[in-house]
C-alpha positions as CSV (number, residue, x, y, z in Angstrom):
1,M,17.1,-0.2,-8.0
2,I,15.0,-2.0,-5.7
3,P,15.7,-5.7,-5.1
4,A,13.1,-8.1,-6.2
5,R,13.6,-10.5,-3.2
6,R,13.9,-9.7,0.5
7,P,17.3,-10.8,2.1
8,D,15.4,-13.0,4.5
9,N,13.2,-14.6,1.9
10,P,14.8,-15.2,-1.1
11,R,11.8,-16.8,-3.0
12,L,9.3,-14.4,-4.7
13,S,6.1,-14.4,-2.4
14,H,3.5,-15.1,-5.3
15,T,5.6,-18.0,-6.7
16,N,5.6,-21.7,-5.7
17,A,8.6,-23.9,-5.6
18,A,8.1,-24.6,-9.3
19,G,8.2,-20.8,-9.9
20,E,4.5,-20.7,-10.9
21,A,2.3,-17.7,-9.9
22,H,0.0,-18.5,-7.0
23,M,-1.9,-17.0,-4.1
24,V,0.2,-16.2,-0.9
25,D,-1.2,-18.5,2.2
26,V,-1.7,-15.8,5.0
27,S,-3.4,-18.4,7.3
28,A,-0.4,-18.2,9.7
29,K,-0.2,-14.4,9.8
30,A,-1.4,-12.6,12.6
31,E,-4.4,-10.5,12.4
32,T,-3.6,-6.8,13.0
33,L,-5.2,-3.3,12.3
34,R,-4.0,-2.3,8.9
35,T,-4.2,1.1,7.1
36,A,-3.0,2.4,3.9
37,T,-3.2,5.6,2.1
38,A,-2.7,6.3,-1.6
39,A,-2.8,9.6,-3.5
40,G,-2.9,10.8,-7.2
41,N,-3.8,13.4,-9.5
42,I,-5.5,14.4,-12.5
43,T,-4.7,17.4,-14.4
44,M,-6.9,19.3,-17.0
45,S,-7.7,22.5,-18.5
46,A,-8.8,25.5,-16.3
47,V,-12.3,25.4,-18.2
48,A,-12.6,21.6,-16.9
49,V,-11.7,22.6,-13.4
50,A,-14.3,25.2,-13.3
51,A,-17.2,23.1,-14.7
52,I,-16.4,20.6,-12.1
53,R,-16.5,23.2,-9.2
54,D,-19.4,24.6,-10.6
55,N,-21.2,21.1,-11.1
56,M,-21.8,22.1,-14.7
57,I,-20.7,18.6,-16.1
58,A,-23.8,17.1,-18.2
59,K,-23.2,13.7,-16.2
60,G,-23.7,15.2,-12.7
61,D,-21.7,15.4,-9.5
62,V,-18.4,14.6,-10.7
63,L,-16.6,14.5,-7.4
64,G,-19.6,12.8,-5.8
65,V,-19.8,9.8,-8.3
66,A,-16.0,9.7,-8.2
67,R,-15.8,9.2,-4.6
68,I,-18.5,6.5,-4.5
69,A,-16.6,4.6,-7.6
70,G,-13.4,4.9,-5.4
71,I,-14.8,3.3,-2.6
72,M,-16.6,0.4,-4.6
73,A,-13.6,-0.3,-6.3
74,A,-11.8,-0.6,-3.1
75,K,-14.3,-3.2,-2.3
76,R,-13.7,-5.2,-5.4
77,T,-10.0,-5.2,-5.7
78,A,-9.6,-8.9,-5.4
79,D,-11.8,-9.0,-8.7
80,L,-9.6,-6.7,-10.4
81,I,-6.2,-7.8,-9.6
82,P,-5.1,-11.4,-9.6
83,L,-3.8,-13.0,-6.6
84,C,-5.0,-10.3,-4.1
85,H,-6.9,-11.6,-1.3
86,Q,-10.6,-10.7,-0.4
87,I,-10.3,-8.4,2.4
88,A,-12.9,-7.5,4.7
89,L,-12.7,-3.7,4.8
90,S,-13.5,-1.7,7.7
91,H,-13.3,1.6,6.5
92,V,-12.4,3.3,3.0
93,D,-12.1,7.0,2.5
94,V,-12.0,8.9,-0.7
95,V,-11.1,12.5,-0.5
96,L,-11.1,14.5,-3.9
97,T,-9.8,18.0,-3.7
98,I,-9.8,20.8,-6.7
99,N,-6.3,22.1,-6.8
100,D,-6.1,25.1,-8.8
101,S,-2.0,25.0,-8.5
102,I,-2.0,21.9,-10.9
103,S,-5.1,22.9,-12.6
104,G,-6.9,19.6,-11.6
105,I,-7.8,17.3,-8.7
106,H,-6.1,15.5,-6.1
107,A,-7.3,12.3,-4.9
108,E,-6.5,10.5,-1.9
109,A,-8.0,7.3,-0.4
110,T,-7.7,5.3,2.9
111,A,-8.4,1.6,3.3
112,V,-8.8,0.2,6.9
113,S,-8.9,-3.5,7.8
114,T,-8.1,-5.9,10.7
115,G,-6.9,-8.9,9.1
116,A,-3.8,-11.0,8.0
117,T,-2.9,-9.0,4.9
118,G,-2.5,-5.3,4.0
119,V,-4.6,-3.0,2.0
120,E,-2.2,-1.1,0.0
121,M,-3.8,-2.3,-3.2
122,E,-7.1,-1.5,-1.9
123,A,-6.2,2.2,-1.4
124,I,-4.2,2.3,-4.6
125,V,-7.3,1.0,-6.6
126,A,-9.9,3.4,-5.0
127,V,-7.6,6.4,-6.0
128,S,-6.9,5.1,-9.5
129,I,-10.8,4.2,-10.1
130,A,-11.8,7.8,-8.7
131,L,-9.6,9.6,-11.1
132,A,-10.7,7.3,-13.9
133,T,-14.1,8.3,-13.1
134,I,-13.4,12.1,-13.1
135,Y,-11.8,11.5,-16.6
136,D,-14.9,9.8,-17.8
137,M,-17.2,12.1,-16.5
138,A,-15.6,15.3,-17.7
139,K,-14.2,14.0,-20.9
140,S,-16.9,16.0,-22.8
141,V,-15.2,19.3,-21.7
142,D,-11.4,18.0,-22.0
143,R,-10.2,15.0,-23.5
144,S,-6.6,15.9,-22.8
145,M,-6.7,15.3,-19.0
146,V,-3.7,13.4,-17.7
147,I,-3.6,10.9,-14.7
148,G,-0.6,10.4,-12.9
149,G,1.6,10.2,-9.6
150,V,-0.5,7.4,-8.3
151,R,1.5,6.1,-5.3
152,L,1.4,4.7,-1.7
153,L,1.8,7.4,0.6
154,R,1.9,5.4,3.9
155,K,0.8,2.0,5.5
156,S,1.0,0.6,8.9
157,G,0.3,-2.8,10.4
158,G,1.6,-6.4,9.8
159,K,5.1,-7.7,10.1
160,S,6.6,-5.1,8.0
161,G,5.3,-2.3,10.2
162,E,5.3,1.3,9.3
163,Y,5.9,2.8,5.7
164,V,6.0,6.3,5.0
165,A,6.7,7.5,1.3
166,G,9.9,9.3,1.4
167,A,11.1,8.6,4.9
168,R,13.4,5.5,3.9
169,G,14.9,7.4,1.0
170,D,12.4,5.7,-1.6
171,L,12.3,7.6,-5.0
172,A,9.8,10.2,-4.9
173,V,7.5,10.8,-8.0
């Protein structure tokens, strides 16, 4: 089990002294280059994969629209997740790859910013919305698609430094 509190800070970061939810004050934190990459998958029938690959979905270019949706979502993360800071993103990259071995599409998003707080949520939101957009656009071919495995792969910058999934004995999903 992962502890909810860090040993050097026994109070949860998103609660005030009275235990009420609040936005973390990052004004004293140093601005550093921060990057985060998240990934996830959507699995579907072989027919749906082929329709996406061949651009035969009635709604249009599934991967192109999903890529733009992921980028737009990253830019709106603070509007979607309570207590997230507005972040000036320097770059967001969403890569969608058809993967026949899983009968689906692998999504990977990287968010970059120079600021006082991390961009992990922006990368995770980008992946999640890109995958949801794929579902929306291809549901006419396959309503049994499954979105899963969305997780942070790596992050850098800030006081906590580098994180790479699996490198510190975290649970692999």
